Each structure stands twice: as structure tokens, then as C-alpha cells.
PLY file of the C-alpha trace (Angstrom):
ply
format ascii 1.0
element vertex 133
property float x
property float y
property float z
element edge 132
property int vertex1
property int vertex2
end_header
74.14 99.58 105.40
75.05 101.83 102.46
73.04 104.70 104.03
74.76 104.07 107.35
78.17 104.49 105.74
77.12 107.80 104.17
76.55 109.28 107.65
79.91 108.26 109.13
81.86 111.31 107.83
79.24 113.61 109.34
79.45 111.90 112.70
83.23 111.83 112.53
82.96 115.63 112.44
81.01 115.57 115.71
82.93 112.80 117.47
86.32 114.08 116.33
85.66 117.65 117.37
88.77 119.73 117.87
89.79 120.77 121.39
88.63 124.15 122.64
91.07 127.06 122.54
90.30 129.81 125.04
89.40 133.18 123.54
91.45 135.94 125.15
88.39 138.17 125.58
87.04 135.79 128.25
90.22 135.20 130.26
89.53 132.34 132.66
85.74 132.70 132.33
85.57 129.91 129.71
86.14 127.20 132.23
84.25 123.98 131.51
82.10 123.73 134.63
80.09 120.63 133.68
80.38 117.80 131.18
77.65 115.72 129.62
77.81 112.97 127.06
75.68 111.55 124.29
76.02 108.02 122.98
75.54 107.99 119.21
73.84 105.27 117.19
73.06 104.75 113.53
70.36 102.18 112.83
70.90 100.63 116.24
74.70 100.40 115.93
76.66 102.23 118.64
79.26 104.40 116.88
80.71 106.36 119.78
80.26 108.80 122.60
80.40 112.57 122.30
81.52 114.38 125.46
80.40 118.00 125.63
81.99 120.60 127.91
79.65 123.31 129.15
80.64 126.87 130.06
78.60 127.55 133.19
80.27 130.85 134.07
79.15 132.43 130.79
75.67 130.89 130.40
74.69 129.20 133.70
70.95 128.81 132.99
71.55 127.47 129.48
74.11 125.00 130.84
71.68 123.77 133.48
68.88 123.46 130.91
71.12 121.43 128.56
72.40 119.22 131.40
68.88 118.45 132.62
67.74 117.54 129.08
70.82 115.34 128.61
70.17 113.31 131.75
66.34 113.36 131.56
65.94 114.73 135.04
62.55 116.44 134.52
60.74 114.02 132.23
62.16 115.07 128.85
65.43 113.72 127.53
67.65 113.88 124.45
67.90 110.06 124.64
66.58 108.46 121.43
66.05 111.80 119.69
67.29 111.84 116.09
69.17 114.50 114.18
66.26 115.92 112.20
68.27 118.38 110.09
71.63 117.83 108.44
73.41 120.44 106.33
76.44 118.70 104.87
79.72 120.35 105.81
77.99 122.86 108.09
75.89 121.52 110.98
73.57 118.89 112.36
70.48 119.73 114.36
68.57 117.58 116.81
67.09 117.70 120.25
63.35 117.83 119.64
62.41 116.04 122.87
58.67 116.36 122.20
57.95 115.27 118.59
61.48 114.14 117.62
61.15 115.77 114.18
62.11 119.42 114.70
58.55 120.72 115.14
58.40 120.65 118.93
60.55 121.31 121.89
60.64 122.42 125.47
63.16 123.41 128.08
63.79 122.12 131.58
62.22 125.36 132.81
58.98 125.27 130.77
57.86 125.61 127.17
59.97 128.69 126.39
63.45 129.53 127.60
64.71 133.06 127.00
68.12 133.51 125.40
70.67 134.12 128.11
73.27 136.01 126.07
75.21 135.81 122.83
78.75 136.18 124.17
80.09 132.91 122.75
80.61 132.24 119.05
81.43 129.10 117.11
85.21 129.30 116.89
85.63 126.04 114.99
84.39 122.48 114.80
82.74 120.94 117.82
80.78 123.88 119.22
77.26 123.18 120.44
74.40 125.68 120.50
70.84 125.55 121.69
68.24 126.93 119.27
65.33 128.85 120.69
62.16 128.77 118.61
0 1
1 2
2 3
3 4
4 5
5 6
6 7
7 8
8 9
9 10
10 11
11 12
12 13
13 14
14 15
15 16
16 17
17 18
18 19
19 20
20 21
21 22
22 23
23 24
24 25
25 26
26 27
27 28
28 29
29 30
30 31
31 32
32 33
33 34
34 35
35 36
36 37
37 38
38 39
39 40
40 41
41 42
42 43
43 44
44 45
45 46
46 47
47 48
48 49
49 50
50 51
51 52
52 53
53 54
54 55
55 56
56 57
57 58
58 59
59 60
60 61
61 62
62 63
63 64
64 65
65 66
66 67
67 68
68 69
69 70
70 71
71 72
72 73
73 74
74 75
75 76
76 77
77 78
78 79
79 80
80 81
81 82
82 83
83 84
84 85
85 86
86 87
87 88
88 89
89 90
90 91
91 92
92 93
93 94
94 95
95 96
96 97
97 98
98 99
99 100
100 101
101 102
102 103
103 104
104 105
105 106
106 107
107 108
108 109
109 110
110 111
111 112
112 113
113 114
114 115
115 116
116 117
117 118
118 119
119 120
120 121
121 122
122 123
123 124
124 125
125 126
126 127
127 128
128 129
129 130
130 131
131 132
């Protein structure tokens, strides 16, 4: 239980993410076109749901890839995958749908998924990125 309590501030960062503020360089292009959610657990205890807005006008293929992996539509799913890397005060990393330890991964479109673009930046807490290895 003591270890569980140590993780709560980190997850409060994710769950309590600040609302998005539109960057003027994108005008109305940063419309949230899809939403997905992830239910979070620590040691089997449900601690909350994270709702993630996806910007399909800027990165449509990346959004579709993330959505498919969130819902498990093509055999792989983020369900029951742990955060395998935590850098306190900076980020958490998870999503290894193959080995669940950060050494494997795949996309909804095959083993490798080319980067779509790098137009969006992390403008504060609560931004989500997909790493491409």
C-alpha cells in the first residue's frame, strides 16, 4: 500500500491534466476529432479514467492508430499494459502492447508506423505522444 501511495501524485498529474489551449498557429485545425479513454489501476485498485482528445486534422493516421490500439480493434490493445518508464516530474511511458515492458511494440498498421509530422508540441501538462522505435 505504501508503494501505491507513492504513485498517486504521478497519476494525479495525468488524471488532472490541464485543459488544452489552442495555439494560434493552427487556427481551428486543432479540433478534437475523436476521444478515447483509459481506465487507470494501481495494484488492482481503480483510481480513475483519463479521457484523451485526439487531433485528427493534424495527424489523422496517428489518431487512427492510437484509437485502434485503445479499443483493441485489431488484436493488440493498451488494456492491461503497464507504465514501464517513469521519470518523476517529467513523463510516464507505456503502451508496449507486445511484451508490456518497453522492449516491443507494434502499430495498428503493422510492425512499423512512419512518423506523420512534428507540427504539435507539448504545450503543458496532459499532452500525449506516440514514440516510434
